[in-house]
Each structure stands twice: as C-alpha cells, then as structure tokens.
TORGUSE-46534 format. One record per residue (C-alpha): x, y, z. Coordinates in steps of 0.5 Angstrom, whole numbers, plus 2048, in hexadecimal, padded with zeros to 3 digits. Each point is the difference from the previous one (the first is absolute). Layout:
N
XYZ;...
This chain:
243
8FD8E08A6;7FB8027FA;7FD807801;7FA8017FA;7FF8087FE;7FF805805;8037FB805;804802806;8047FC806;7FE804807;8047FE807;7FD7FE805;805800806;7FE7FA803;8057FA7FF;8028037F9;7F97FE7FD;7FE8047FB;7FA8017FC;7FE8017F9;7FC8057FE;7FC8047FA;800807800;7FB8017FC;7FB7FC803;7FF7FF807;806801805;7FF7FE807;800805806;801802807;7F87FC803;8047F97FD;806802803;7FC802807;7FC7F97FF;8067FD801;803803806;7F97FF804;7FE7F97FD;8007FA805;8037F97FE;8037FB805;8057FB7FE;7FD7FB7FC;7FA8057FD;7FE7FE7F9;7FE8087FD;7FC8017FA;8008097FE;7FA8007FC;8008057FA;8087FF800;8028057FB;8078007FF;8027FB805;802804805;7FC7FE806;8037F97FF;8068027FF;801805806;7FD7FB804;8047FB7FF;806804801;7FD802808;7FE7FA802;8007F9800;7F97FE7FD;8027F87FD;7FC8037FA;7FD8067FC;7FB8007FB;7FF8067FB;7F88007FD;8008057F9;7FA8007FB;8058047FB;8047FC7FC;8058047FE;800803808;8017F9801;8047FE7FB;805806803;8007FE807;8027F87FE;8078037FE;801804806;7FE7F9804;8067FE7FA;805806801;8007FF807;8017F8801;7FA800804;7FC7FA7FC;8007FB806;7FD806804;7FB8047FB;7FB7FD7FC;7FD8057FB;7F97FE7FD;7FC8047FB;7F8800802;7FA803803;800803807;7F87FE800;8027F97FE;806800805;7FC7FB805;7FF7FB7FA;8068017FD;8057FE807;7FA7FD804;7FD802807;804800806;8067FF7FC;804807803;803802807;8008087FD;7FD8047FB;8038067FE;7FD8067FA;8018067FE;7F98027FC;7FD8047FC;7FE806804;7FB8047FC;7F97FE7FE;7FD8047FB;8037FF7F9;7FD8057FD;8058057FB;8047FA7FF;8038007F9;8027FA801;7FE7FB805;8047FB7FE;806803800;8057FD805;7FF806804;7F9801800;8007F9802;805800806;7FC807802;7F97FF7FF;7FB7FA802;8007FE7F9;8017F8800;7FF800808;7FC804805;8037FF807;7F97FB802;8047FC7FC;807801804;7FD7FE806;7FB7FB7FD;8067FC7FE;804801805;7FC7FE805;7FF7F97FC;8088007FF;802800808;7FF7FB804;7FC802806;805804805;8048027F9;8038077FF;7FD8057FC;8048077FE;7FE8067FB;8038067FE;7F98047FE;7FD808802;7FD802805;7FA8047FE;7FE7F97FE;8027FD807;7F9800803;7FE7FB7F9;8077FC801;7FF7FF808;7F87FE7FE;8017FB7FB;8077FD804;7FB7FE805;7FA7FE7FB;8057FB7FE;8037FE807;8068037FF;800804807;804807800;8067FE805;8058067FE;8018067FC;8048057FE;7FF8087FE;8048027FB;8018087FF;8058047FB;802804804;7FF801809;7FA8077FE;7FC7FC7FA;7FB7FC7FF;8017F8800;8017FE7F9;8017F8801;7FE7FB805;8037F9801;7FC7FB804;7FF7F9802;7FB7FB801;8007F9803;7FA7FB7FD;7FC7FD805;804805806;7FE804806;7FC807800;806804802;8048067FC;808802801;8008077FD;8088017FF;803806800;8008057FA;8057FF7FA;8038067FE;8028007F9;805807801;803804805;8008067FA;7FF8007F9;8047FB7FC;8037FD807;7FE7FA802;7FF7FE807;8057FB804;7FA7FA7FF;7FF8017FA;8087FE7FD;7FF7FB805;7FB7FC7FC;8038027FA;8067FD802;8058077FF;
C-alpha cells in the first residue's frame, strides 16, 4: 500500500487490521476506540459513521460486530481518500464504503431512514476564536467549524429508521445540551456511560446512546476508569483496545 509524506501504518489489534494515519494532520484518539466498544450494532445492521476521519470507527466496528455493512462519511477529501486506502489495505471493500460529503447533507446523500445505526465522534469545541487556521485538519476535527452538534443530531435522526440506534462520544460539559438536542430530534437517550481518566478525577468523556422514537427511560452504566494508576490502563481499556 502506497504511503505518502508523513503517513504511517498503525496496528489496530483486531483481526490483523491496520490503519493509515498522517502524523502531521489528525490521528484518531481514545474517544473513537471507546465509542466502538460502546456502540450497539446488531447482526445484519447497516451502520454509518458521520465525520469518519481516518475511518477507524467503521473498521473497528466491522472487526467487533456482525453488522452487514459500514459507511464512513468524511468532508475532507484527503482524509476520505486516506480512509479509503485503509479499507483497501485490510481488503474490506465489500464491507466498508468511504464517502466524501458534508454531514449537513447526509440525509440527502444517502436517503432518509436508510441506516440501522449512526455513530459519531464529532467536534467537541464550540468556540472558534483564536484558531490560526480554521480549515486545518485538526481544527476541523476538534472545533465546530464545518458542522455543529445540532447538524449531527438532525442528520442522524433523518438517517435512522424508527427504532434505529444513535451512538456518540462527546464532552460531559455539554451533556445538558446533548440530551435536550437528542430529545428534540426524537433520539430518546437510552444508555449513558461516563469516562474518567482516573477514579479520583472528573469525567472527561461521555458515551451516549439514543433510540429513534424510543420511550423515556435511560440506563446509566458503571463508570469507565481509564487508568488504574498513572500510565497504567485498567483491564477494561485493554479489552476494548484488544491487547
């Protein structure tokens, strides 16, 4: 597989899969991996990942679940092209498609009620002030430059059929906004898990699942603690990563 300037191939520790990343642009983080351990994907499900970046979420979900087909939507041409090469690197062309396109247009691109599961690891930061280059790959991944939380929730709801599953990782400080937005778009929150760097620290991630048209009852799962001591992952983190 051809590698371009500043690119590398990383081991995903699942099914012998690898992924191409560009160290000068954007590499996936723990939040994406934790989302693949949290997401509910039933056998035969059709799944789309909004803002897929490197394509790590579709690739890992293909390895971890029995979903029938996985799609990654990415607006940045170079990222989409690189994700497509990762799909080919792992010989997953029949199971995974990478599409270049705008999250804000997702339901027009794919059609309404066309998926069983929508996943998303969206930009977390609202404030764009002080960004030297708002169109830099890292800025686009981290700040709401090209799409907002509202865009993600609206399009996720449109892409899902009734009873479809929405799974997202985000920041706890925006949890009130997340839950209100999900309910506004009839993605009723059903399951939530907070992620803590260590047991005595504040949560820094939230994993949340909504069901389109679901009833109003939510389950709070046990906390996920990343480190048992500084630099030492808890056993569950090793299990999620696969090593």
